[in-house]
VMD Tcl script that draws the C-alpha trace (Angstrom):
set ca {
  {77.15 -59.95 -14.41}
  {78.37 -57.54 -11.75}
  {76.51 -57.31 -8.44}
  {75.80 -53.65 -9.18}
  {74.16 -54.46 -12.52}
  {72.15 -57.27 -10.92}
  {70.91 -54.84 -8.30}
  {69.92 -52.32 -10.98}
  {67.98 -54.98 -12.89}
  {66.10 -56.02 -9.77}
  {65.12 -52.42 -9.07}
  {64.05 -51.88 -12.69}
  {62.02 -55.08 -12.71}
  {60.23 -54.04 -9.55}
  {59.48 -50.55 -10.80}
  {58.34 -51.74 -14.22}
  {56.41 -54.72 -12.88}
  {53.09 -55.80 -14.30}
  {51.14 -53.32 -12.19}
  {53.00 -50.46 -13.87}
  {52.55 -51.65 -17.47}
  {49.69 -50.85 -19.80}
  {48.93 -54.43 -20.82}
  {47.16 -53.23 -23.97}
  {50.51 -51.94 -25.22}
  {52.20 -55.33 -24.88}
  {51.91 -57.99 -27.55}
  {52.20 -61.76 -27.39}
  {55.89 -62.21 -28.31}
  {56.79 -60.04 -25.32}
  {54.47 -61.36 -22.62}
  {57.14 -63.59 -21.12}
  {59.37 -60.55 -20.68}
  {56.81 -57.83 -19.97}
  {58.76 -56.78 -16.89}
  {61.86 -56.08 -19.03}
  {60.74 -54.88 -22.46}
  {61.88 -51.39 -23.32}
  {63.85 -50.89 -20.11}
  {67.21 -49.13 -20.51}
  {69.95 -48.87 -17.93}
  {70.81 -45.40 -19.23}
  {69.05 -42.68 -21.20}
  {69.92 -39.02 -21.87}
  {68.38 -36.23 -19.79}
  {67.63 -33.73 -22.47}
  {73.70 -34.64 -29.94}
  {77.87 -39.24 -35.65}
  {74.76 -42.66 -39.62}
  {73.05 -41.36 -37.86}
  {73.23 -37.89 -39.32}
  {73.50 -35.13 -36.72}
  {73.42 -37.61 -33.86}
  {75.33 -38.57 -30.72}
  {77.11 -41.63 -29.35}
  {74.60 -43.82 -27.53}
  {75.03 -44.35 -23.81}
  {76.00 -47.82 -22.57}
  {72.78 -49.74 -21.95}
  {70.60 -47.13 -23.67}
  {69.42 -49.43 -26.50}
  {69.73 -53.01 -25.16}
  {67.39 -54.33 -27.89}
  {69.56 -53.04 -30.76}
  {71.31 -55.62 -32.95}
  {73.75 -55.47 -35.85}
  {72.94 -57.69 -38.82}
  {76.13 -58.89 -40.54}
  {76.41 -60.41 -44.02}
  {79.32 -62.60 -45.07}
  {81.60 -61.05 -47.65}
  {81.92 -63.38 -50.68}
  {85.50 -62.18 -51.18}
  {87.03 -61.93 -47.71}
  {84.72 -64.34 -45.91}
  {84.25 -62.06 -42.91}
  {80.88 -60.75 -41.71}
  {80.20 -57.07 -42.36}
  {77.52 -54.86 -40.82}
  {74.78 -54.09 -43.33}
  {71.67 -53.30 -41.26}
  {70.23 -52.86 -37.83}
  {67.43 -54.73 -36.11}
  {65.66 -55.03 -32.78}
  {65.11 -57.85 -30.30}
  {61.37 -58.46 -29.76}
  {61.59 -61.76 -27.84}
  {64.21 -64.26 -26.72}
  {64.55 -65.74 -30.23}
  {63.13 -63.17 -32.66}
  {64.57 -60.05 -34.26}
  {62.64 -57.44 -36.25}
  {64.24 -55.76 -39.27}
  {63.55 -54.49 -42.80}
  {62.85 -56.90 -45.66}
  {65.32 -55.21 -48.02}
  {68.12 -56.08 -45.59}
  {67.72 -59.85 -45.83}
  {65.61 -60.80 -48.85}
  {67.11 -63.31 -51.28}
  {70.06 -64.32 -49.11}
  {70.57 -67.66 -47.34}
  {70.36 -67.69 -43.54}
  {73.89 -69.12 -43.34}
  {75.26 -65.92 -44.87}
  {74.16 -63.82 -41.90}
  {75.04 -63.28 -38.27}
  {73.15 -61.25 -35.70}
  {75.25 -59.42 -33.12}
  {73.39 -58.43 -29.95}
  {74.31 -56.18 -27.03}
  {77.22 -54.44 -28.78}
  {77.99 -50.74 -28.44}
  {80.85 -50.86 -30.95}
  {80.94 -52.86 -34.16}
  {84.16 -54.47 -32.88}
  {82.45 -55.80 -29.73}
  {81.31 -58.99 -31.47}
  {84.92 -60.07 -31.91}
  {86.00 -59.22 -28.39}
  {82.95 -60.58 -26.54}
  {81.56 -63.38 -28.73}
  {78.13 -61.80 -29.15}
  {77.30 -63.35 -32.54}
  {74.22 -65.50 -33.13}
  {73.41 -67.74 -36.08}
  {70.08 -67.47 -37.90}
  {67.72 -70.42 -38.39}
  {64.92 -68.70 -40.34}
  {64.28 -65.48 -42.24}
  {60.63 -64.61 -42.85}
  {60.13 -61.74 -45.29}
  {56.64 -60.25 -45.51}
  {54.89 -62.16 -48.34}
  {53.77 -58.91 -49.98}
  {57.11 -57.12 -49.90}
  {57.61 -55.17 -53.13}
  {61.16 -54.15 -54.01}
  {59.91 -51.62 -56.57}
  {57.62 -49.63 -54.26}
  {59.20 -50.62 -50.91}
  {55.74 -51.71 -49.71}
  {55.71 -54.09 -46.72}
  {59.43 -53.64 -46.05}
  {59.43 -55.78 -42.93}
  {61.02 -59.08 -41.97}
  {61.48 -61.34 -38.97}
  {64.62 -63.28 -38.10}
  {64.57 -66.36 -35.89}
  {67.82 -67.12 -34.09}
  {69.19 -70.66 -33.76}
  {69.53 -70.30 -30.00}
  {67.57 -68.28 -27.48}
  {68.95 -65.11 -25.96}
  {69.37 -65.00 -22.20}
  {67.50 -61.75 -21.83}
  {68.32 -59.51 -18.92}
  {71.22 -61.73 -17.85}
  {73.95 -62.52 -20.36}
  {76.68 -59.98 -21.04}
  {74.89 -57.38 -18.96}
  {71.56 -55.87 -19.91}
  {69.92 -57.29 -23.06}
  {66.15 -56.94 -23.38}
  {63.43 -56.82 -26.05}
  {61.87 -53.55 -27.12}
  {58.15 -53.12 -26.46}
  {55.86 -53.25 -29.48}
  {52.78 -51.04 -29.92}
  {49.28 -52.44 -29.64}
  {47.91 -54.22 -32.75}
  {46.61 -52.24 -35.71}
  {43.03 -51.15 -34.98}
  {41.85 -50.73 -38.55}
  {41.39 -46.98 -38.15}
  {44.48 -45.92 -40.04}
  {48.21 -45.79 -39.59}
  {50.12 -44.42 -36.63}
  {48.88 -40.92 -35.83}
  {51.59 -38.59 -34.61}
  {48.93 -36.44 -32.95}
  {48.60 -39.12 -30.27}
  {50.88 -37.18 -27.89}
  {54.09 -38.35 -29.61}
  {56.09 -35.55 -31.19}
  {59.72 -36.65 -31.01}
  {61.21 -40.11 -31.51}
  {64.69 -41.65 -31.38}
  {66.50 -43.60 -34.10}
  {69.63 -45.69 -33.38}
  {72.21 -47.50 -35.50}
  {75.76 -47.81 -36.82}
  {75.06 -46.20 -40.19}
  {76.85 -43.42 -42.03}
  {77.07 -39.96 -40.56}
  {76.64 -38.41 -44.01}
  {75.38 -39.54 -47.42}
  {78.82 -40.54 -48.70}
  {80.31 -41.75 -45.44}
  {81.12 -45.18 -44.02}
  {79.50 -46.95 -41.08}
  {80.09 -45.59 -37.61}
  {82.20 -47.64 -35.20}
  {80.02 -46.56 -32.28}
  {76.29 -47.09 -31.85}
  {74.69 -43.70 -32.50}
  {71.33 -42.13 -31.81}
  {69.44 -39.06 -32.94}
  {66.16 -37.46 -31.99}
  {63.79 -36.44 -34.81}
  {60.23 -35.16 -35.07}
  {57.23 -37.05 -36.40}
  {55.98 -35.66 -39.72}
  {52.35 -35.65 -40.87}
  {51.80 -38.32 -43.52}
  {49.97 -35.97 -45.86}
  {52.93 -33.62 -45.90}
  {55.47 -36.44 -46.18}
  {53.62 -38.16 -49.00}
  {53.47 -34.86 -50.86}
  {57.24 -34.50 -50.48}
  {57.68 -37.94 -52.06}
  {55.21 -37.14 -54.85}
  {52.55 -39.52 -53.55}
  {54.82 -42.57 -53.73}
  {54.61 -43.73 -50.11}
  {52.57 -46.97 -49.80}
  {50.39 -47.83 -46.83}
  {52.18 -49.07 -43.75}
  {54.74 -46.27 -43.43}
  {55.30 -43.26 -41.19}
  {57.72 -40.35 -41.54}
  {60.10 -38.50 -39.26}
  {62.79 -35.86 -39.61}
  {63.47 -32.17 -39.14}
  {62.37 -29.52 -41.64}
  {65.72 -27.79 -41.34}
  {67.48 -31.11 -41.97}
  {70.71 -32.18 -40.31}
  {69.30 -35.16 -38.36}
  {68.30 -38.44 -39.97}
  {69.00 -42.13 -40.38}
  {71.28 -43.17 -43.27}
  {72.95 -46.12 -45.04}
  {73.65 -48.87 -42.52}
  {70.79 -47.85 -40.22}
  {68.18 -49.69 -42.31}
  {66.18 -52.24 -40.36}
  {66.94 -50.55 -37.06}
  {64.36 -49.29 -34.57}
  {62.67 -45.94 -34.19}
  {61.32 -45.66 -30.65}
  {59.48 -43.36 -28.34}
  {59.68 -43.44 -24.55}
  {56.58 -43.36 -22.39}
  {56.26 -41.51 -19.08}
  {58.24 -44.29 -17.34}
  {61.03 -44.10 -19.95}
  {59.98 -47.47 -21.32}
  {60.82 -47.72 -25.04}
  {58.18 -48.68 -27.62}
  {59.21 -49.37 -31.21}
  {56.91 -47.59 -33.62}
  {59.12 -47.60 -36.72}
  {61.75 -49.51 -38.71}
  {64.32 -47.56 -40.72}
  {63.35 -48.20 -44.33}
  {64.09 -45.62 -47.05}
  {64.31 -41.97 -47.99}
  {65.88 -39.45 -50.32}
  {69.41 -38.74 -49.17}
  {70.26 -38.32 -45.49}
  {69.29 -35.34 -43.38}
  {68.33 -33.14 -46.32}
  {66.34 -30.01 -45.62}
  {62.60 -30.55 -45.99}
  {62.92 -34.28 -46.78}
  {61.99 -36.63 -43.91}
  {62.96 -40.27 -43.61}
  {60.40 -43.01 -44.26}
  {59.90 -45.76 -41.67}
  {57.84 -48.94 -41.56}
  {54.83 -48.38 -39.29}
  {55.26 -51.21 -36.76}
  {51.72 -50.69 -35.44}
  {50.42 -51.60 -38.90}
  {52.18 -54.99 -38.80}
  {51.86 -56.16 -35.19}
  {49.21 -58.75 -36.04}
  {51.47 -60.17 -38.77}
  {54.41 -60.26 -36.35}
  {52.38 -62.18 -33.77}
  {51.07 -64.61 -36.38}
  {54.56 -65.42 -37.66}
  {56.09 -65.81 -34.22}
  {53.34 -68.18 -33.08}
  {53.35 -70.27 -36.25}
  {57.15 -70.57 -36.49}
  {57.86 -71.08 -32.79}
}
mol new
graphics top color blue
foreach p $ca { graphics top sphere $p radius 0.5 }
foreach p [lrange $ca 0 end-1] q [lrange $ca 1 end] { graphics top cylinder $p $q radius 0.2 }
display resetview
């Protein structure tokens, strides 16, 4: 790591130290790294899958991973989904990305800005366990959440530059799903997915900003077919959205200190960036207790 990057990390760690963190917002898998979670080296001041998006800045999403599946024909590993680092050995993603496939058929690539970075910088990690939510339903998309345990631990905040976990929201309080009235209007989605419905994956990591959508309105758009445990985001006029290849990736919001909290997982939707049709995301808040239970029991 360069001396400049080391200096930046020291400054960030000091600024985002425990005295500056709302401990209620941190959950058990992240406690060891509560001085680093959600801290980016870069973020935009104020816009390619990602529909209507922009190329992510270097160090903007240091928790983002690419999940690769081995091609049965060519034998190489191809990007199929995104995911997010939540601790030094655990990655959060969507169940539909990994269900029914052996761990040996996957690789997780961390700290890559381009899909080609894994080849050039040896950023690939083998998977030891895949835990799909026990109540995942492929027909309704309910409980579309999964955890991946890596064979070896990540050297967070040190190896290959800046690699950190994303912060998770506080555990579900039993009072309902995430409420977008709680001072969060706009969120950010990142990934290497298509930039249009019929396109191929992006070479560069992309990001787009979208608005939270009231669940009543979103569920009406989808004819009442959204199960519990989901939230919606998009723009009424369309043009900005997640798309094929972004599935499993994080939807985040930044707090007043620019610390990133993951509130959603890219899950499903009708098309990409269509007018009046928001994307549907797993509500991470709804599943934090399950995440903690799995991580503790499988550690």
